[in-house]
N, C-alpha and C positions, 0 to 999 in steps of 0.2 A: 827312273832317272830322267827319262824324257818328260814325264809329267811334272817333275820338279823344275826342270828347265823352263817349261812353258809357264809354270806358275811364277817363276822369277821374272821372265820376260813380261808377263802381264802386270806384275807388280811394278816393274821399272817403267812401263808405259803409263800406267795410272799415275805414278809419282811425277813423271815428266809433264803430263797434262795438267796436274794440279799446280806444279811449279810454274808452268807457262801461264795458266790462268791467273795465278797470284801475281805474276809479273805484269800482265796486261791490265789488271784491275787498277793498280796504283797509277799506271800511265794514263789510263782513261780518267781517273779521278783528278790527276794533275792537269790534264787538258781542260776538263770541266771547270776546275778551279780557276785556271788562267782565263777562260772565257768569261767567267763570272766577274773576275777582277777587272777585265777589260770593260765589261758593261758598266760596272760600278764607277770606273774612272771617267766615263763619259758624263759631261755636265748635263743638268736638266735645263732645257731651254725655257726662257720666259714665255708665257702664253700671251699672244697678241691676237687681235681680231684680224680676219682676212681683209686684205686691201680691197678698196672699192674705187679709188681714184689714183690715176697715174699721170706723171708728167715726164716727158723725155726731152732732153736738150743736149746740144753739142756745141763746143767752141769752134769758131770759124778759123782759128789760127794756132791753137795750142795742142791740138790732137787729143782732146779729152771729151768725155761726155758723162752725163749723169741721168739716171732714172730714179725718180722718187715715187714711192708707193704709200698712199695714206689710207686710213680707215674711213668709215662714213662720216666721222667727226673731223676729218682733216688732219689727224695725228699721224706723223711719219715715223714709223718704227723700223722701216727697212728701205734700203736703196742700193743702187748699183753704181759703181764707179768704173768708167770705161776708158781704156787706153787704146789709141789707134797706132797702127804701124805707119811706115812711111808712105803707104798708098792710101792713107786716110780710111782704113778699114779696121773696125774693132777687132783687136786680137788678144786683149787681156781684160777680164771682167772680175771685179771684186764685189762680192755680195756682202752687205753690212746689215747686221741686226742689232738694234739698240733698244733696250727696254728694261725697266726696273733697275737702272743703274748697271746693267750688264751689256757687254759688247761682244759680238761674235762676227767672224769673217770667214768667207770661203773665196778662194781665188782660182779661176780657171783661165786657160789660154787656148789659142788656136795658132798653130804654126810656130815660128821661132819665138823664143822667150824674149819679152820686151823688158830690158833692165830698168826702164823708167818706172815700172810699177812696183819696184822693191827698193828697200833701203839697206837691207843686209847684203853683204858681199856674196856674189854668185860664184860658187865654186863647182866645177864639174857639171855644168849645165848641159843636159842632153840636147842633141840636135834633132828637133822634131820636124817631121815633114810638113809641108804647107797645109795639108788637110788633116793633120793630126790634132787631137784635143788632149789637153793635159790638166792636171790639178797640182797646185803648189801648196805644200803644207810646211809647218814649222815645228821642229822638235829640238829642245835644248838650244834655242837660238839659232839653229841652222836650217836653211831652206832646202827642201827636196822637191823634185818634180817627178810626176808619174803620168805616163800616157794612159788615157782612159777612153772607154767607148761607152757613151751614154747619150741616149736619144734626146733627153731633156736639155742637156748642155749644148748639144748640136743645135737643137731648136732655138735655144736662147741666142746663140751667135747668129743664126740665120735671121732671126727677127731684129736683132740689133743692127746687123748689116743693112737690112731693108730700111730700118728707121734712119740710119745715117745717110743712105742713098737718097731718101726722100726729103731729108732736112734741107730747108731753104731752097728746094728745087721749085722752079716755076712750072707747075703743071696745073691741069684742070682742078679746080678747088674740090669738086665732088670726088674725083678719083683719089686725090691726095688724102681727103678725109676718110674715105673707105679704107685705104691702105693703113692709115694711122689707127683706125678703129681695130682692124685685124691684129696689127702688131701689139697694140696696147692690151687687147684681150688675151692674146697668147702669153704675154709676159705676166699679166695679172694671175693667170691660171697657174703659173709656175711658182709664184710667191705665196704659197700656202703651207699650212702646217705639215702636210705629208711630205712635201719637198724638203723642208728643213730637217725633219726627222731622218729622211733618207740621206741627206748630206752629212748629218751627224754620224750616222751609222757607218758611212763610207770613210769617215775620218777627214772629210773635206772642211766641214764647218767646225771651227775651233775658236777658243777665246781669243779676242783681238790681241795682236802682237805688233811690236814696232818694226818688224821686218817687212810689213806690207805698207807701201806708201799710200797716203790718203790725200785727197784734195783739201786745200785750205778753206 
C-alpha cells in the first residue's frame, strides 16, 4: 500500500511539473512575441552620412538657440532646437532628423519642464529636480515625461551650456576658438548613427509630432 502511495505521489509530482512547464512555455512565447512586435513597430531610420560641419547660434533676446550639423557636402539632415530657462541656460533640447521625406524628433530636458517647447496641453507634469534629466515622448497625442540617467544626454547639455556661456562673450580669441572647437567636436561625435539607433531603442526618437514646438 505504501508503495502504491509513493507511486501515486510520484505521478502527481510529475503531472504538476508537466503542467507548470506547459504554463511557463506559453508565457515565454507570449513575451517573446510581444518583444518581436515591439521591435517590428519601431521605424527604420533613414541612412545619412556622418556630420562633418557644425554651426551653433543663440538668440540674444528670445531665449532660443539652434545647432545645425551638415555632411561634407553641406547638406543639413539633423539639427538641435534649444530652449532656455529664465536664467538663459539651455534646459530643453529637441533633436530633429530630416531625410528622404521623413522626420523624426527626440526631446530631452534638464530641470523643470519648459512649456514653451511644447504645443500640446501639459497634464500631470512631473516636478523634476534642478539637476534631473528627462525625456519627453508622445503616444496617442499625449505627452509623457520620464526621468532618465544617460551620460550622453548629460554631456549634450553640458556642452550646450558651455556654448551658450561663450556666445558673444568678449574673451581672448584663441581661448574662445579652442572652447568652440571642443564643444563642436563633442556634439558632432554624438550626432552619429549609433546614437540615433540608441535613441530609437530607448523610445526617445519618434516620428515627428505636432506636440513638439519647432522654430519658424
